[in-house]
Backbone of each chain as ProteinMPNN parsed JSONL, in Angstrom:
{"seq_chain_A": "MEIQGISATPWAARLSGVSQAPEASGDFGKLFTDLLAKLSALQADADRLAAGLAAGEAVDIHEVMLALERASLGLQLALQVRNKVVEAYQEIMRMPI", "coords_chain_A": {"N_chain_A": [[122.31, 124.416, 147.307], [118.991, 124.065, 148.224], [117.533, 121.786, 150.426], [114.432, 120.335, 150.486], [112.062, 119.636, 153.03], [110.382, 116.538, 153.816], [107.779, 116.918, 154.527], [107.048, 119.041, 153.027], [106.259, 118.123, 150.625], [103.493, 118.026, 148.494], [101.448, 115.848, 149.309], [98.787, 115.5, 149.773], [97.601, 116.807, 147.663], [98.396, 115.161, 145.565], [97.142, 112.793, 146.265], [94.522, 113.543, 146.04], [94.301, 113.576, 143.351], [94.367, 110.842, 142.822], [91.988, 110.033, 143.887], [90.216, 110.616, 141.937], [90.108, 108.551, 140.244], [87.959, 106.523, 140.111], [85.91, 107.904, 138.707], [87.156, 108.205, 136.228], [87.334, 105.539, 135.402], [84.681, 105.031, 135.098], [84.166, 106.61, 132.871], [85.611, 105.153, 131.012], [84.148, 102.833, 130.979], [81.786, 103.788, 129.853], [82.759, 104.5, 127.366], [83.412, 102.009, 126.338], [80.935, 100.806, 126.285], [79.691, 102.435, 124.417], [81.233, 101.758, 122.199], [80.52, 99.1, 121.896], [77.834, 99.43, 121.302], [78.022, 100.723, 118.855], [79.241, 98.724, 117.397], [77.268, 96.806, 117.469], [75.37, 98.117, 115.925], [76.697, 98.13, 113.461], [76.811, 95.394, 112.938], [74.089, 94.827, 112.747], [73.441, 96.32, 110.521], [74.945, 94.993, 108.526], [73.699, 92.513, 108.641], [71.094, 93.171, 107.833], [71.523, 94.025, 105.177], [72.618, 91.701, 104.033], [70.494, 89.92, 104.331], [68.656, 91.231, 102.72], [69.887, 90.974, 100.217], [69.801, 88.206, 99.922], [67.084, 87.875, 99.799], [66.536, 88.826, 97.358], [66.311, 91.544, 96.901], [67.018, 94.857, 95.552], [70.001, 95.151, 96.096], [73.378, 96.106, 96.121], [76.075, 93.86, 95.6], [78.63, 94.521, 96.475], [78.084, 96.419, 98.397], [77.022, 94.89, 100.438], [79.229, 93.262, 101.044], [81.01, 95.216, 101.908], [79.699, 96.156, 104.199], [79.77, 93.848, 105.746], [82.507, 93.639, 106.044], [83.082, 95.974, 107.488], [81.713, 95.362, 109.838], [83.14, 93.129, 110.659], [85.747, 94.17, 111.059], [85.188, 95.999, 113.083], [84.401, 94.261, 115.115], [86.788, 92.889, 115.567], [88.348, 94.981, 116.505], [86.986, 95.611, 118.899], [87.403, 93.219, 120.25], [90.167, 93.281, 120.603], [90.384, 95.508, 122.286], [89.001, 94.546, 124.524], [90.675, 92.377, 125.203], [92.949, 93.796, 125.987], [92.003, 95.189, 128.21], [91.33, 93.103, 129.984], [93.818, 91.983, 130.268], [95.214, 94.07, 131.551], [93.772, 94.171, 133.937], [94.343, 91.636, 135.028], [97.04, 91.89, 135.345], [97.148, 93.794, 137.359], [95.87, 92.39, 139.406], [97.738, 90.441, 139.918], [99.627, 91.802, 141.199], [101.813, 92.008, 143.943], [100.914, 92.804, 147.262]], "CA_chain_A": [[120.979, 123.922, 146.935], [118.168, 123.873, 149.423], [116.821, 120.506, 150.449], [113.097, 120.516, 151.068], [111.606, 118.592, 153.934], [109.373, 115.624, 153.274], [106.451, 117.464, 154.786], [106.721, 120.06, 152.03], [105.694, 117.493, 149.416], [102.018, 118.105, 148.579], [100.861, 114.505, 149.15], [97.318, 115.578, 149.72], [97.219, 117.17, 146.296], [98.569, 113.987, 144.704], [96.116, 111.809, 146.603], [93.232, 113.982, 145.511], [94.293, 113.126, 141.956], [94.057, 109.405, 142.809], [90.585, 109.808, 144.222], [89.378, 110.82, 140.746], [90.201, 107.359, 139.397], [86.689, 105.855, 139.815], [85.212, 108.62, 137.63], [87.831, 107.906, 134.971], [86.961, 104.203, 134.972], [83.313, 105.16, 134.63], [84.272, 107.118, 131.51], [86.031, 104.073, 130.123], [83.006, 101.935, 130.836], [80.866, 104.405, 128.9], [83.416, 104.399, 126.055], [83.314, 100.625, 125.864], [79.521, 100.575, 125.966], [79.456, 103.11, 123.137], [81.887, 100.959, 121.164], [79.691, 97.905, 121.686], [76.598, 99.857, 120.63], [78.388, 100.969, 117.455], [79.504, 97.399, 116.819], [75.959, 96.184, 117.296], [74.737, 98.78, 114.778], [77.389, 97.65, 112.261], [76.385, 94.013, 112.696], [72.694, 94.859, 112.314], [73.492, 96.84, 109.153], [75.43, 93.907, 107.67], [72.638, 91.504, 108.636], [69.967, 93.663, 107.034], [71.91, 94.027, 103.765], [72.785, 90.321, 103.578], [69.148, 89.356, 104.214], [68.063, 91.862, 101.546], [70.474, 90.36, 99.023], [69.287, 86.841, 99.833], [65.67, 87.939, 99.456], [66.411, 89.274, 95.983], [66.101, 92.979, 96.775], [68.024, 95.529, 94.724], [71.142, 95.543, 96.917], [74.639, 95.807, 95.45], [76.855, 92.847, 96.323], [79.771, 95.122, 97.169], [77.593, 97.098, 99.604], [76.913, 93.848, 101.467], [80.582, 92.858, 101.439], [81.594, 96.328, 102.679], [79.063, 96.172, 105.525], [80.322, 92.7, 106.474], [83.899, 93.971, 106.36], [83.039, 96.953, 108.574], [81.304, 94.66, 111.06], [84.241, 92.244, 111.07], [86.829, 95.001, 111.61], [84.708, 96.542, 114.353], [84.435, 93.172, 116.1], [88.192, 92.618, 115.913], [88.802, 96.092, 117.348], [86.389, 95.431, 120.229], [88.086, 92.076, 120.872], [91.494, 93.727, 121.045], [90.201, 96.388, 123.447], [88.654, 93.667, 125.649], [91.897, 91.654, 125.602], [93.842, 94.72, 126.692], [91.414, 95.491, 129.514], [91.479, 91.907, 130.828], [95.26, 91.861, 130.535], [95.562, 95.076, 132.564], [93.135, 93.744, 135.188], [95.095, 90.506, 135.572], [98.343, 92.428, 135.754], [96.968, 94.455, 138.654], [95.534, 91.366, 140.394], [98.951, 89.695, 140.236], [100.55, 92.689, 141.903], [101.895, 91.679, 145.366], [100.679, 93.958, 148.139]], "C_chain_A": [[120.193, 123.591, 148.2], [117.397, 122.56, 149.345], [115.487, 120.693, 151.147], [112.762, 119.35, 151.979], [110.526, 117.753, 153.291], [107.975, 116.207, 153.424], [106.046, 118.504, 153.743], [106.093, 119.447, 150.777], [104.172, 117.49, 149.501], [101.358, 116.746, 148.334], [99.363, 114.591, 148.965], [96.847, 115.88, 148.296], [97.329, 115.955, 145.37], [97.472, 112.963, 144.963], [94.757, 112.22, 146.06], [93.122, 113.612, 144.03], [93.899, 111.658, 141.866], [92.569, 109.191, 143.022], [89.674, 110.027, 143.013], [89.322, 109.58, 139.872], [88.852, 106.707, 139.101], [85.91, 106.549, 138.704], [85.807, 108.268, 136.278], [87.417, 106.524, 134.472], [85.516, 104.19, 134.483], [83.291, 105.659, 133.193], [84.668, 106.01, 130.554], [84.891, 103.094, 129.88], [82.024, 102.464, 129.797], [81.417, 104.273, 127.471], [83.213, 103.014, 125.461], [81.872, 100.295, 125.491], [79.171, 101.214, 124.624], [80.013, 102.29, 121.986], [81.04, 99.733, 120.838], [78.398, 98.265, 120.961], [76.86, 100.082, 119.147], [78.571, 99.651, 116.72], [78.19, 96.702, 116.514], [75.248, 96.773, 116.08], [75.355, 98.287, 113.476], [76.922, 96.245, 111.902], [74.959, 93.981, 112.156], [72.603, 95.319, 110.861], [73.869, 95.728, 108.181], [74.357, 92.841, 107.529], [71.515, 91.893, 107.694], [70.285, 93.582, 105.541], [72.011, 92.604, 103.227], [71.423, 89.667, 103.39], [68.457, 89.918, 102.974], [68.569, 91.234, 100.26], [69.911, 88.962, 98.817], [67.833, 86.837, 99.39], [65.452, 88.49, 98.047], [66.095, 90.751, 95.839], [67.237, 93.611, 95.978], [69.154, 96.061, 95.61], [72.409, 95.176, 96.148], [75.449, 94.822, 96.282], [77.982, 93.512, 97.105], [79.335, 95.89, 98.414], [77.508, 96.098, 100.756], [78.298, 93.458, 101.977], [81.239, 93.942, 102.299], [81.021, 96.366, 104.089], [79.616, 95.03, 106.373], [81.742, 93.002, 106.93], [83.971, 94.949, 107.529], [82.702, 96.26, 109.888], [82.461, 93.808, 111.581], [85.392, 93.04, 111.692], [86.442, 95.573, 112.96], [84.776, 95.495, 115.448], [85.868, 92.9, 116.542], [88.751, 93.712, 116.808], [88.281, 95.935, 118.776], [87.078, 94.293, 120.975], [89.439, 92.496, 121.422], [91.381, 94.61, 122.283], [89.888, 95.54, 124.677], [89.885, 92.923, 126.146], [92.8, 92.532, 126.441], [93.31, 94.989, 128.098], [91.614, 94.307, 130.458], [92.933, 91.732, 131.229], [95.676, 92.819, 131.66], [95.001, 94.675, 133.92], [93.953, 92.623, 135.836], [96.455, 90.952, 136.078], [98.245, 93.04, 137.148], [96.669, 93.416, 139.734], [96.765, 90.564, 140.809], [99.913, 90.507, 141.088], [100.607, 92.335, 143.388], [101.728, 92.926, 146.219], [101.356, 93.705, 149.484]], "O_chain_A": [[120.686, 122.924, 149.109], [116.716, 122.262, 148.364], [115.436, 121.163, 152.284], [113.144, 118.211, 151.714], [109.847, 118.181, 152.358], [107.107, 116.018, 152.572], [104.865, 118.815, 153.587], [105.477, 120.146, 149.973], [103.614, 116.999, 150.482], [100.776, 116.52, 147.273], [98.756, 113.892, 148.153], [95.872, 115.319, 147.796], [96.479, 115.74, 144.506], [96.939, 112.348, 144.039], [93.945, 111.38, 145.671], [92.032, 113.37, 143.511], [93.183, 111.262, 140.947], [91.961, 108.3, 142.429], [88.497, 109.668, 143.051], [88.591, 109.542, 138.882], [88.598, 106.359, 137.948], [85.316, 105.886, 137.854], [85.084, 108.057, 135.304], [87.177, 106.337, 133.279], [85.165, 103.439, 133.573], [82.491, 105.189, 132.384], [84.151, 105.916, 129.441], [84.685, 102.598, 128.773], [81.498, 101.714, 128.976], [80.69, 103.987, 126.52], [82.896, 102.852, 124.283], [81.617, 99.596, 124.51], [78.459, 100.631, 123.805], [79.377, 102.137, 120.943], [80.863, 99.371, 119.675], [77.92, 97.51, 120.115], [76.06, 99.701, 118.292], [78.125, 99.48, 115.585], [78.016, 96.093, 115.458], [74.612, 96.056, 115.307], [74.644, 98.051, 112.499], [76.669, 95.934, 110.738], [74.645, 93.222, 111.239], [71.811, 94.798, 110.075], [73.217, 95.533, 107.155], [74.126, 92.324, 106.436], [71.043, 91.097, 106.882], [69.462, 93.142, 104.739], [71.558, 92.318, 102.119], [71.206, 88.945, 102.416], [67.761, 89.195, 102.26], [67.801, 90.989, 99.329], [69.584, 88.571, 97.696], [67.39, 85.922, 98.696], [64.313, 88.607, 97.595], [65.656, 91.183, 94.773], [68.278, 92.992, 95.756], [69.255, 97.265, 95.845], [72.512, 94.083, 95.592], [75.508, 94.928, 97.507], [78.268, 93.136, 98.242], [80.098, 96.009, 99.373], [77.869, 96.406, 101.892], [78.516, 93.339, 103.182], [81.925, 93.647, 103.277], [81.749, 96.58, 105.058], [79.897, 95.204, 107.559], [82.135, 92.67, 108.048], [84.79, 94.798, 108.436], [83.317, 96.529, 110.92], [82.728, 93.769, 112.782], [85.946, 92.644, 112.718], [87.261, 95.628, 113.877], [85.161, 95.796, 116.578], [86.139, 92.706, 117.727], [89.513, 93.447, 117.737], [89.026, 96.103, 119.741], [87.311, 94.383, 122.18], [89.82, 92.134, 122.535], [92.174, 94.487, 123.217], [90.439, 95.779, 125.752], [90.123, 92.84, 127.351], [93.348, 92.103, 127.457], [94.076, 95.015, 129.061], [92.023, 94.49, 131.605], [93.244, 91.382, 132.368], [96.387, 92.438, 132.59], [95.675, 94.82, 134.94], [94.223, 92.655, 137.037], [96.954, 90.467, 137.092], [99.115, 92.845, 137.998], [97.156, 93.539, 140.858], [96.827, 90.062, 141.931], [100.884, 89.979, 141.629], [99.57, 92.35, 144.052], [102.319, 93.969, 145.94], [101.287, 94.548, 150.379]]}, "seq_chain_B": "MGLLESLRISGSALTAQRLRLDVIASNLANLETTRTPEGGPYRRQKVVFAPWVPPGAGGVGVQVPAVLSEGRFRRVYDPEHPDADPDGFVTMPDINLVTEVTDLLSAVRAYEANVAALNALRQMAQRALDLGR", "coords_chain_B": {"N_chain_B": [[85.477, 106.398, 113.952], [87.463, 106.561, 111.66], [88.796, 105.026, 109.752], [87.013, 103.043, 108.993], [85.129, 104.639, 107.826], [86.525, 105.48, 105.654], [86.357, 103.362, 103.996], [84.136, 103.877, 102.588], [84.825, 105.562, 100.54], [86.103, 104.086, 98.45], [83.991, 102.363, 98.198], [81.949, 103.983, 97.189], [82.982, 104.43, 94.673], [82.856, 101.875, 93.61], [80.089, 101.543, 93.476], [79.502, 103.564, 91.638], [80.866, 102.673, 89.334], [79.491, 100.361, 88.839], [76.985, 101.296, 88.205], [77.671, 102.589, 85.88], [78.276, 100.403, 84.324], [75.731, 99.302, 84.098], [74.548, 101.268, 82.506], [76.073, 101.073, 80.157], [75.394, 98.5, 79.434], [72.685, 98.918, 78.866], [72.937, 100.547, 76.603], [74.154, 98.761, 74.825], [72.181, 96.842, 74.652], [70.195, 98.222, 73.383], [71.02, 98.752, 70.802], [69.916, 98.866, 68.265], [67.406, 99.952, 68.598], [64.426, 101.348, 67.587], [62.053, 102.348, 68.4], [60.617, 104.099, 71.058], [58.964, 104.752, 74.222], [58.906, 107.521, 74.492], [58.885, 108.343, 71.953], [60.474, 108.25, 68.76], [63.87, 107.028, 68.075], [65.89, 105.037, 70.382], [67.916, 106.815, 72.743], [71.371, 107.285, 73.161], [72.797, 106.587, 76.318], [74.681, 108.269, 78.841], [76.974, 108.303, 81.539], [77.661, 110.655, 84.169], [80.26, 111.675, 86.222], [80.808, 112.864, 89.555], [82.477, 114.53, 92.281], [82.24, 113.313, 95.692], [81.922, 113.732, 99.094], [82.322, 111.566, 101.675], [80.728, 111.422, 104.899], [82.856, 111.982, 107.62], [85.086, 110.772, 106.515], [88.463, 111.005, 105.165], [88.998, 111.472, 102.525], [87.918, 111.942, 99.082], [85.097, 110.712, 97.602], [83.15, 109.312, 94.892], [80.328, 110.112, 92.878], [77.338, 109.573, 90.932], [75.784, 112.05, 89.531], [74.011, 112.402, 87.445], [72.469, 110.81, 84.63], [72.962, 111.22, 81.342], [71.173, 111.765, 78.267], [72.034, 111.319, 74.935], [71.632, 113.299, 71.963], [72.078, 112.555, 69.382], [71.643, 110.853, 66.239], [71.95, 108.129, 63.887], [71.616, 107.644, 60.366], [70.381, 104.98, 58.541], [70.339, 103.173, 55.565], [67.657, 101.245, 54.823], [65.236, 99.952, 53.375], [63.434, 97.921, 53.877], [62.818, 97.972, 56.504], [60.379, 98.335, 59.12], [60.159, 100.886, 60.28], [61.14, 102.639, 58.43], [61.663, 105.705, 56.612], [59.935, 107.517, 53.934], [62.012, 107.732, 52.031], [63.447, 105.481, 52.463], [65.246, 105.407, 54.52], [66.35, 104.636, 57.849], [66.181, 105.891, 61.131], [68.556, 105.443, 63.52], [69.827, 104.705, 66.846], [72.764, 106.517, 67.846], [75.04, 104.632, 68.389], [78.143, 103.226, 68.948], [79.489, 100.149, 68.601], [82.124, 99.316, 69.171], [83.126, 101.427, 70.728], [81.435, 101.223, 72.953], [82.102, 98.686, 73.984], [84.75, 99.107, 74.631], [84.437, 101.008, 76.638], [83.151, 99.379, 78.437], [85.151, 97.529, 79.169], [86.866, 99.342, 80.373], [85.291, 100.129, 82.561], [85.133, 97.726, 83.979], [87.825, 97.317, 84.638], [88.302, 99.607, 86.189], [86.635, 99.064, 88.32], [87.928, 96.814, 89.376], [90.331, 97.99, 90.153], [89.466, 99.622, 92.24], [88.566, 97.725, 94.01], [91.009, 96.615, 94.671], [92.152, 98.785, 96.022], [90.442, 98.885, 98.212], [91.014, 96.424, 99.436], [93.651, 96.883, 100.171], [93.307, 98.88, 102.081], [91.862, 97.462, 103.993], [93.747, 95.56, 104.733], [95.619, 97.248, 105.913], [94.162, 98.091, 108.138], [93.925, 95.677, 109.501], [96.59, 95.107, 110.036], [97.078, 97.201, 111.764], [95.519, 96.386, 113.922], [96.992, 94.228, 114.654], [98.994, 95.349, 116.081], [98.554, 95.265, 118.827], [99.081, 92.677, 119.558]], "CA_chain_B": [[86.058, 105.289, 113.169], [87.813, 107.139, 110.375], [89.217, 104.004, 108.787], [85.811, 102.389, 108.467], [84.468, 105.603, 106.948], [87.289, 105.561, 104.411], [85.89, 102.278, 103.123], [83.049, 104.414, 101.764], [85.383, 106.22, 99.347], [86.179, 103.064, 97.407], [82.645, 101.816, 98.037], [81.185, 104.851, 96.287], [83.51, 104.209, 93.323], [82.301, 100.597, 93.141], [78.696, 101.797, 93.103], [79.489, 104.377, 90.415], [81.269, 101.861, 88.185], [78.437, 99.394, 88.558], [75.943, 102.049, 87.496], [78.205, 102.819, 84.533], [78.12, 99.13, 83.62], [74.305, 99.21, 83.77], [74.265, 102.175, 81.394], [76.683, 100.498, 78.954], [74.566, 97.348, 79.068], [71.477, 99.448, 78.217], [73.308, 101.006, 75.264], [74.399, 97.593, 73.981], [70.914, 96.145, 74.439], [69.341, 99.023, 72.5], [71.87, 99.164, 69.684], [69.109, 99.132, 67.063], [66.025, 100.21, 69.015], [63.923, 102.499, 66.828], [60.809, 102.866, 68.983], [60.648, 104.262, 72.509], [57.717, 105.378, 74.7], [58.957, 108.98, 74.298], [58.873, 108.6, 70.523], [61.795, 108.288, 68.15], [64.751, 105.924, 68.458], [66.561, 105.079, 71.69], [69.023, 107.762, 72.804], [72.515, 106.735, 73.891], [72.933, 107.121, 77.677], [76.064, 108.498, 79.258], [77.032, 108.673, 82.958], [78.511, 111.787, 84.544], [80.782, 111.473, 87.57], [81.066, 114.081, 90.327], [83.043, 114.177, 93.59], [81.311, 113.177, 96.81], [82.698, 113.59, 100.329], [81.59, 110.802, 102.677], [80.862, 112.007, 106.239], [83.832, 111.362, 108.513], [86.251, 110.233, 105.815], [89.446, 112.018, 104.85], [89.159, 111.64, 101.087], [86.776, 112.309, 98.257], [84.546, 109.615, 96.822], [82.57, 109.707, 93.611], [78.91, 109.778, 92.728], [76.802, 109.817, 89.601], [74.659, 112.97, 89.731], [73.03, 112.362, 86.36], [72.721, 110.009, 83.425], [72.486, 112.083, 80.259], [70.82, 111.14, 76.996], [72.582, 112.049, 73.791], [70.595, 113.62, 70.988], [72.497, 112.264, 68.006], [71.203, 109.586, 65.634], [72.555, 107.889, 62.574], [70.603, 107.213, 59.396], [70.821, 103.779, 57.842], [69.442, 102.859, 54.435], [67.095, 99.907, 54.965], [63.825, 100.16, 52.985], [62.594, 96.834, 54.375], [62.54, 98.194, 57.934], [59.038, 98.921, 59.336], [60.236, 102.293, 60.671], [61.86, 103.399, 57.415], [60.915, 106.846, 56.088], [59.63, 107.311, 52.499], [63.228, 107.611, 51.235], [64.085, 104.194, 52.744], [66.234, 105.542, 55.599], [65.882, 104.404, 59.22], [66.965, 106.62, 62.135], [69.006, 104.5, 64.552], [70.637, 105.35, 67.89], [74.168, 106.689, 67.452], [75.832, 103.831, 69.328], [79.241, 102.515, 68.304], [79.729, 98.907, 69.353], [83.511, 99.283, 69.646], [83.237, 102.397, 71.836], [80.729, 100.705, 74.135], [82.849, 97.564, 74.571], [85.934, 99.699, 75.264], [83.954, 101.585, 77.902], [82.841, 98.239, 79.303], [86.427, 97.053, 79.721], [87.343, 100.397, 81.269], [84.498, 100.063, 83.796], [85.531, 96.519, 84.717], [89.165, 97.546, 85.201], [88.187, 100.598, 87.267], [86.037, 98.34, 89.448], [88.993, 95.986, 89.961], [91.303, 98.872, 90.819], [88.894, 100.082, 93.504], [88.574, 96.577, 94.925], [92.39, 96.512, 95.158], [92.335, 99.843, 97.03], [89.696, 98.454, 99.397], [91.76, 95.354, 100.103], [94.828, 97.488, 100.799], [92.828, 99.573, 103.288], [91.493, 96.434, 104.971], [94.992, 94.977, 105.253], [96.202, 98.221, 106.84], [93.383, 98.043, 109.385], [94.252, 94.442, 110.227], [97.956, 95.265, 110.577], [96.964, 98.099, 112.927], [95.005, 95.594, 115.043], [98.07, 93.323, 115.068], [99.884, 96.108, 116.966], [98.333, 94.914, 120.22], [99.331, 91.262, 119.861]], "C_chain_B": [[86.387, 105.775, 111.76], [88.134, 106.11, 109.314], [88.0, 103.352, 108.15], [85.07, 103.332, 107.525], [85.189, 105.679, 105.608], [86.92, 104.437, 103.455], [84.826, 102.804, 102.159], [83.569, 105.081, 100.499], [85.419, 105.219, 98.194], [84.808, 102.451, 97.154], [81.817, 102.65, 97.074], [81.65, 104.667, 94.846], [82.967, 102.902, 92.747], [80.859, 100.794, 92.679], [78.627, 102.545, 91.773], [79.843, 103.527, 89.191], [80.206, 100.838, 87.825], [77.292, 100.063, 87.795], [76.377, 102.294, 86.053], [78.042, 101.565, 83.688], [76.664, 98.934, 83.199], [73.986, 100.038, 82.538], [74.838, 101.623, 80.092], [75.858, 99.311, 78.472], [73.285, 97.809, 78.379], [71.791, 99.87, 76.789], [73.502, 99.822, 74.322], [73.088, 96.89, 73.656], [70.056, 96.881, 73.407], [70.114, 99.579, 71.306], [71.033, 99.564, 68.468], [67.649, 99.36, 67.407], [65.527, 101.475, 68.337], [62.633, 103.059, 67.418], [60.95, 102.941, 70.489], [59.332, 104.886, 72.936], [57.699, 106.886, 74.477], [58.847, 109.347, 72.829], [60.281, 108.709, 69.987], [62.653, 107.138, 68.625], [65.299, 106.102, 69.876], [67.707, 106.077, 71.635], [70.136, 107.165, 73.641], [72.658, 107.416, 75.248], [74.413, 107.269, 78.022], [76.082, 108.921, 80.72], [77.956, 109.87, 83.141], [78.963, 111.551, 85.98], [81.023, 112.824, 88.245], [81.651, 113.673, 91.675], [81.977, 114.135, 94.666], [82.134, 112.937, 98.069], [81.881, 112.795, 101.342], [81.764, 111.434, 104.053], [81.887, 111.252, 107.067], [85.07, 110.832, 107.829], [87.202, 111.369, 105.438], [89.527, 112.331, 103.373], [87.865, 112.001, 100.393], [86.337, 111.096, 97.451], [83.96, 110.132, 95.526], [81.088, 109.35, 93.615], [78.485, 110.083, 91.294], [75.597, 110.729, 89.757], [73.605, 112.857, 88.638], [73.447, 111.367, 85.293], [72.105, 110.782, 82.272], [72.143, 111.262, 79.027], [71.392, 111.981, 75.87], [71.5, 112.248, 72.741], [70.941, 113.237, 69.555], [71.941, 110.918, 67.529], [71.998, 109.365, 64.376], [71.47, 107.347, 61.657], [71.161, 106.071, 58.573], [69.822, 103.494, 56.727], [68.968, 101.416, 54.562], [65.601, 99.975, 54.653], [62.894, 99.088, 53.534], [62.123, 97.093, 55.806], [61.172, 98.836, 58.135], [59.079, 100.4, 59.671], [60.994, 103.139, 59.654], [60.995, 104.563, 56.923], [60.711, 106.65, 54.582], [60.872, 107.147, 51.638], [63.945, 106.286, 51.485], [65.133, 104.265, 53.84], [65.583, 105.293, 56.958], [66.778, 105.204, 60.16], [67.266, 105.676, 63.285], [69.736, 105.276, 65.649], [72.094, 105.427, 67.447], [75.065, 105.956, 68.458], [76.875, 103.043, 68.546], [79.595, 101.311, 69.177], [81.127, 98.891, 69.963], [83.702, 100.222, 70.829], [82.609, 101.836, 73.104], [81.536, 99.596, 74.805], [84.135, 98.068, 75.229], [85.578, 100.312, 76.612], [83.693, 100.486, 78.926], [84.107, 97.733, 79.982], [86.968, 98.055, 80.736], [86.613, 100.35, 82.605], [84.925, 98.872, 84.641], [86.889, 96.724, 85.382], [89.119, 98.551, 86.357], [87.607, 99.952, 88.512], [87.116, 97.531, 90.16], [89.996, 96.833, 90.735], [90.768, 99.319, 92.169], [88.79, 98.952, 94.521], [89.98, 96.404, 95.513], [92.653, 97.557, 96.245], [91.634, 99.471, 98.335], [90.472, 97.401, 100.178], [92.99, 95.903, 100.812], [94.432, 98.164, 102.108], [92.503, 98.564, 104.386], [92.742, 95.81, 105.586], [95.662, 95.926, 106.242], [95.484, 98.176, 108.177], [93.761, 96.805, 110.192], [95.66, 94.492, 110.796], [97.925, 96.148, 111.809], [96.461, 97.328, 114.145], [96.071, 94.63, 115.547], [99.038, 94.005, 116.038], [99.767, 95.607, 118.411], [98.736, 93.491, 120.572], [100.753, 91.001, 120.281]], "O_chain_B": [[85.694, 105.45, 110.797], [87.802, 106.276, 108.141], [87.952, 103.135, 106.939], [84.459, 102.895, 106.55], [84.573, 105.909, 104.567], [87.143, 104.541, 102.249], [84.632, 102.265, 101.07], [82.856, 105.165, 99.5], [84.859, 105.451, 97.123], [84.497, 102.063, 96.028], [81.078, 102.115, 96.248], [80.852, 104.732, 93.911], [82.656, 102.819, 91.559], [80.454, 100.284, 91.635], [77.821, 102.222, 90.901], [79.208, 103.642, 88.143], [80.036, 100.488, 86.657], [76.714, 99.487, 86.874], [75.57, 102.219, 85.126], [77.718, 101.635, 82.502], [76.386, 98.465, 82.095], [73.263, 99.598, 81.643], [74.189, 101.685, 79.047], [75.646, 99.131, 77.273], [72.837, 97.179, 77.42], [71.019, 99.595, 75.87], [73.076, 99.861, 73.168], [72.892, 96.402, 72.543], [69.296, 96.266, 72.66], [69.895, 100.707, 70.866], [71.394, 100.483, 67.732], [66.757, 99.018, 66.631], [66.12, 102.543, 68.484], [62.165, 104.117, 66.996], [61.352, 101.971, 71.13], [58.644, 105.49, 72.113], [56.635, 107.478, 74.295], [58.73, 110.524, 72.488], [61.179, 109.201, 70.67], [62.232, 106.355, 69.476], [65.185, 107.169, 70.479], [68.393, 106.187, 70.619], [69.885, 106.604, 74.707], [72.644, 108.643, 75.343], [75.265, 106.509, 77.562], [75.309, 109.792, 81.12], [78.901, 110.072, 82.378], [78.146, 111.261, 86.854], [81.394, 113.8, 87.593], [81.356, 112.584, 92.167], [80.954, 114.815, 94.58], [82.961, 112.026, 98.101], [80.858, 113.281, 101.825], [82.846, 111.938, 104.355], [81.806, 110.031, 107.204], [86.031, 110.471, 108.509], [86.811, 112.535, 105.395], [90.078, 113.366, 102.998], [86.859, 112.321, 101.027], [87.128, 110.523, 96.702], [84.24, 111.256, 95.111], [80.663, 108.403, 94.277], [79.191, 110.764, 90.55], [74.505, 110.261, 90.078], [72.438, 113.176, 88.866], [74.634, 111.118, 85.085], [70.891, 110.98, 82.219], [72.734, 110.213, 78.771], [71.25, 113.204, 75.857], [70.563, 111.455, 72.645], [70.199, 113.55, 68.624], [71.791, 109.977, 68.308], [72.639, 110.278, 63.855], [70.533, 106.683, 62.1], [72.242, 106.16, 57.991], [68.61, 103.567, 56.93], [69.756, 100.479, 54.43], [64.783, 100.048, 55.571], [61.69, 99.318, 53.649], [61.145, 96.5, 56.261], [60.82, 99.773, 57.418], [58.122, 101.115, 59.375], [61.442, 104.239, 59.976], [59.773, 104.446, 56.824], [61.259, 105.708, 54.01], [60.807, 106.482, 50.604], [64.931, 105.98, 50.814], [65.843, 103.287, 54.074], [64.438, 105.674, 57.197], [67.999, 105.199, 60.006], [66.357, 105.171, 63.944], [70.212, 106.385, 65.408], [72.6, 104.533, 66.768], [75.753, 106.579, 69.267], [76.555, 102.3, 67.618], [79.955, 101.457, 70.345], [81.304, 98.505, 71.119], [84.353, 99.87, 71.813], [83.173, 101.953, 74.193], [81.65, 99.555, 76.03], [84.565, 97.535, 76.251], [86.305, 100.162, 77.593], [83.973, 100.639, 80.115], [84.143, 97.534, 81.196], [87.459, 97.684, 81.802], [87.228, 100.508, 83.659], [85.065, 98.981, 85.859], [87.085, 96.354, 86.54], [89.798, 98.38, 87.369], [88.031, 100.251, 89.629], [87.213, 97.554, 91.387], [90.451, 96.457, 91.815], [91.521, 99.391, 93.14], [88.907, 99.171, 95.726], [90.133, 96.089, 96.694], [93.289, 97.265, 97.258], [92.159, 99.707, 99.423], [90.58, 97.465, 101.403], [93.337, 95.46, 101.906], [95.128, 98.041, 103.116], [92.823, 98.777, 105.556], [92.799, 95.561, 106.791], [96.201, 95.501, 107.264], [96.12, 98.219, 109.23], [93.901, 96.87, 111.413], [95.914, 93.992, 111.892], [98.639, 95.9, 112.781], [96.907, 97.573, 115.266], [96.069, 94.252, 116.718], [99.806, 93.338, 116.731], [100.764, 95.536, 119.129], [98.737, 93.122, 121.746], [101.112, 89.858, 120.567]]}, "name": "protein", "num_of_chains": 2, "seq": "MEIQGISATPWAARLSGVSQAPEASGDFGKLFTDLLAKLSALQADADRLAAGLAAGEAVDIHEVMLALERASLGLQLALQVRNKVVEAYQEIMRMPIMGLLESLRISGSALTAQRLRLDVIASNLANLETTRTPEGGPYRRQKVVFAPWVPPGAGGVGVQVPAVLSEGRFRRVYDPEHPDADPDGFVTMPDINLVTEVTDLLSAVRAYEANVAALNALRQMAQRALDLGR"}
């Protein structure tokens, strides 16, 4: 079996992969912003329906409850994603260099 | 958000059953209505259900494409009635109280079943969120 020298390892190629990390984090930032925008839309939807019901408009009660449920689930999902991100950040900050 | 879209399946069923309840209530309210703006007695209303695919969901919901009016009447002998014909018969809507109340119960139970399905879906979503804890 032939043993390859250390110099044969394509470090440069691996490092070039690392240098793409900032772009990837930018993608995540966009993802999270999109998620927040969606969440905001869900909350606004629930608000509008609840206000309509309170004002006596012809809104079905279950439509309001469903919108509230969607908003609540969306918020919980966003919270979990945020928790995970903060957790990962703290994990990296604790890493001894 | 496929899960949130799936809420629309049961949501559409709730809407459909509520509309069905409205129609049954109309039939019960007009059990003996003999005059309508269109002329003639009230016609019994009946809902028709059809499948409906919510955007983004995996299943098939339901919608009410039309509410049909039935053309049948029953003739009741009641000479005192203002709308009685010369023979003393009154044309009444062909609405059976027992049938309507049975339909009513069926609508209420179907509504409850769909609420149960909704709650199950919500619990699944919350368990999925518990994965990260």
